[in-house]
C-alpha positions as CSV (number, residue, x, y, z in Angstrom):
1,M,0.6,-44.9,19.1
2,C,1.5,-42.7,22.1
3,R,0.2,-39.1,21.9
4,R,3.6,-37.6,22.6
5,A,5.3,-39.6,19.9
6,S,2.6,-38.8,17.4
7,K,3.2,-35.0,17.7
8,L,6.8,-35.4,16.4
9,G,7.3,-34.1,12.8
10,V,8.7,-36.2,10.0
11,Y,12.0,-34.4,10.2
12,Q,12.2,-35.1,14.0
13,Q,11.3,-38.7,13.5
14,I,14.0,-39.3,10.8
15,K,16.6,-37.5,13.0
16,L,15.7,-39.8,15.9
17,L,16.0,-42.8,13.6
18,E,19.5,-41.6,12.6
19,L,20.5,-41.0,16.2
20,F,19.2,-44.3,17.3
21,V,21.2,-46.1,14.6
22,G,24.3,-44.1,15.7
23,G,23.9,-45.4,19.3
24,V,22.9,-42.0,20.8
25,T,20.8,-42.4,23.9
26,A,17.3,-41.0,24.0
27,R,18.2,-38.3,26.5
28,T,21.0,-37.0,24.3
29,A,18.9,-37.4,21.2
30,A,16.2,-35.2,22.7
31,E,18.8,-32.4,23.3
32,L,20.2,-32.7,19.7
33,V,16.7,-32.7,18.1
34,G,15.3,-30.1,20.5
35,I,12.4,-32.0,21.9
36,N,11.2,-33.2,25.3
37,R,13.2,-36.2,26.5
38,H,10.1,-38.1,27.2
39,S,9.1,-37.8,23.6
40,A,12.5,-39.1,22.5
41,T,12.3,-42.0,25.0
42,L,8.8,-42.9,23.7
43,Y,9.9,-42.8,20.1
44,Y,12.9,-45.0,20.9
45,Q,10.6,-47.4,22.5
46,K,8.4,-47.5,19.4
47,I,11.5,-48.2,17.3
48,R,12.4,-51.1,19.5
49,E,8.9,-52.5,19.5
50,M,8.9,-52.3,15.7
51,I,12.2,-54.2,15.6
52,V,10.7,-56.9,17.9
53,T,7.8,-57.4,15.5
54,E,9.9,-57.5,12.4
55,L,12.5,-59.9,13.7
56,E,9.9,-62.3,15.1
57,N,8.3,-62.6,11.7
58,E,11.5,-63.5,9.9
59,S,11.7,-67.0,8.2
60,P,13.2,-70.0,10.1
61,F,16.9,-70.7,9.7
62,D,18.5,-73.6,7.7
63,G,22.0,-74.9,7.1
64,E,24.5,-74.9,9.9
65,I,23.0,-73.4,13.1
66,E,24.7,-72.8,16.5
67,V,22.4,-72.7,19.6
68,D,23.3,-71.5,23.1
69,E,21.9,-69.8,26.2
70,S,23.3,-66.9,28.1
71,Y,22.6,-64.9,31.2
72,F,22.4,-61.1,31.4
73,G,22.3,-58.6,34.2
74,G,21.8,-59.5,37.8
75,H,23.3,-58.1,41.0
76,R,24.6,-61.1,42.8
77,K,28.2,-62.0,42.7
78,G,29.5,-65.6,42.6
79,N,27.8,-68.1,40.2
80,R,28.0,-67.5,36.5
81,G,26.0,-69.1,33.7
82,R,23.2,-71.6,34.5
83,G,22.0,-71.1,38.0
84,A,23.4,-67.6,38.4
85,G,21.2,-65.6,40.7
86,G,19.3,-62.5,39.6
87,K,20.1,-62.9,35.9
88,I,17.9,-62.9,32.8
89,P,18.2,-66.1,30.8
90,V,18.2,-65.8,27.0
91,F,18.4,-68.3,24.2
92,G,19.9,-67.7,20.8
93,L,20.3,-69.3,17.4
94,L,23.0,-68.2,14.9
95,K,23.1,-69.3,11.2
96,R,26.7,-69.5,10.3
97,G,27.5,-66.8,7.9
98,G,24.1,-65.2,8.5
99,K,21.7,-63.8,11.1
100,V,21.1,-64.4,14.7
101,Y,17.8,-64.9,16.6
102,A,17.6,-64.4,20.4
103,K,14.7,-64.6,22.9
104,V,14.3,-64.0,26.6
105,I,13.2,-67.3,28.2
106,P,11.8,-68.3,31.6
107,D,14.4,-71.1,32.0
108,A,16.8,-73.2,30.1
109,S,14.9,-76.4,30.3
110,S,14.2,-78.8,27.3
111,K,10.5,-77.9,27.6
112,T,11.4,-74.3,26.8
113,L,14.3,-74.6,24.3
114,I,13.1,-77.4,22.0
115,P,9.9,-75.7,20.8
116,I,11.9,-72.6,19.9
117,I,14.4,-74.8,18.0
118,E,11.6,-76.6,16.1
119,R,9.9,-73.3,15.2
120,K,12.9,-71.3,14.1
121,I,15.1,-74.0,12.5
122,R,14.1,-76.0,9.4
123,P,14.2,-79.8,9.4
124,D,17.5,-81.5,8.3
125,S,19.5,-78.5,9.4
126,I,22.8,-79.1,11.3
127,I,22.7,-78.0,14.9
128,Y,25.8,-77.3,17.0
129,S,25.4,-77.1,20.8
130,D,27.2,-77.6,24.0
131,C,26.5,-80.6,26.2
132,W,23.6,-79.1,28.3
133,T,21.1,-81.8,29.0
134,A,18.2,-79.7,27.6
135,Y,19.5,-80.4,24.1
136,N,19.2,-84.2,24.4
137,A,15.8,-84.1,22.7
138,I,17.4,-82.7,19.6
139,D,19.0,-86.1,19.0
140,V,15.7,-87.8,18.4
141,G,14.2,-85.0,16.4
142,R,14.4,-83.9,12.8
143,F,17.9,-82.4,12.9
144,H,21.6,-83.4,12.7
145,H,23.0,-82.6,16.0
146,Y,26.7,-82.2,17.1
147,R,28.0,-81.3,20.5
148,I,31.0,-79.5,21.8
149,N,32.2,-80.4,25.3
150,H,33.7,-77.1,26.8
151,S,35.2,-79.0,29.7
152,L,37.5,-80.8,27.3
153,L,38.1,-78.3,24.4
154,F,36.7,-75.1,23.1
155,A,36.3,-76.0,19.5
156,D,36.9,-79.0,17.3
157,K,37.2,-77.9,13.6
158,T,33.6,-77.1,12.6
159,N,32.2,-78.4,15.8
160,H,31.9,-75.2,17.9
161,I,29.5,-72.5,19.0
162,N,32.0,-69.6,18.7
163,G,29.6,-67.5,16.5
164,I,26.7,-67.3,19.0
165,E,29.1,-66.8,21.9
166,N,30.6,-63.9,20.0
167,F,27.2,-62.4,19.7
168,W,26.5,-62.7,23.4
169,N,29.8,-60.9,24.1
170,Q,28.9,-58.1,21.6
171,A,25.4,-57.7,23.1
172,K,26.7,-57.5,26.6
173,R,29.2,-54.8,25.7
174,W,26.5,-52.8,23.9
175,L,24.0,-53.1,26.8
176,R,26.5,-52.0,29.5
177,K,26.2,-48.4,28.4
178,Y,22.6,-48.3,29.6
179,N,23.8,-48.9,33.1
180,G,20.9,-51.2,34.0
181,I,17.7,-52.1,32.1
182,P,14.4,-52.9,33.8
183,T,13.5,-56.6,33.4
184,Q,10.2,-55.8,31.7
185,N,12.0,-53.9,29.0
186,F,15.0,-56.1,28.6
187,N,13.7,-58.0,25.5
188,L,13.3,-54.7,23.6
189,F,17.0,-53.9,24.2
190,L,18.0,-57.5,23.4
191,Q,16.3,-57.3,20.0
192,E,18.0,-54.0,19.3
193,C,21.3,-56.0,19.7
194,V,20.0,-58.6,17.3
195,F,19.0,-56.0,14.8
196,R,22.4,-54.3,14.9
197,F,24.1,-57.7,14.4
198,N,21.9,-58.8,11.5
199,F,21.9,-55.5,9.6
200,G,25.6,-54.8,10.0
201,S,26.4,-51.3,8.5
202,T,24.8,-48.2,9.8
203,K,23.7,-47.4,6.3
204,Q,21.8,-50.7,6.1
205,Q,20.3,-50.3,9.5
206,L,19.0,-46.8,8.7
207,A,17.5,-47.9,5.4
208,T,15.9,-50.9,7.0
209,L,14.3,-48.8,9.8
210,K,13.0,-46.2,7.4
211,Q,11.3,-48.9,5.4
212,W,9.9,-50.6,8.5
213,R,8.7,-47.1,9.7
214,K,6.5,-46.8,6.7
215,N,5.0,-50.3,7.3
216,H,4.3,-49.5,10.9
217,L,3.3,-45.9,10.5
218,I,5.4,-44.7,13.4
């Protein structure tokens, strides 16, 4: 663990956890707790790294699962979605009525997406996707696969991916307040959004982080 973060007292660490859950930036948290802003920034990074580890170790999903890709950031205007310049591609799974899983990906090819689906979704689950060609391999796999054609309609009864698209919208709204995130750190902030979605109330989020803190000794 970083030397600066290790010097923080237990009271300061708990206060930083509370402020993190409350959505307070590290700079403001440092002022409120009365510590160096670099110490607060480093501790926030430790929190996000802890979240990444815990979320990655969660069990695969089953039941009805929505899958979709999205694109974050970037500075070029014009194209949106697949092929948009300067943007970070991410892939997500959402269990209806449950949690979401999201991951930064190098591209939205079948070679990239299918291994994630096979690792994070249990066999015989029902998968809903759009008509992106990368999902073609799902049809010959171990899943029940249904598609929604956005060019024709947005949703058809249960055949939709509204849930995962709602998560993308929430995540983008949350991340805007940081006014730009370095690419190398983006996954940390993405997983923060996943954590906030999966552990809905601030009370639940704080209790979860306190327990994880004990396990990770931060």
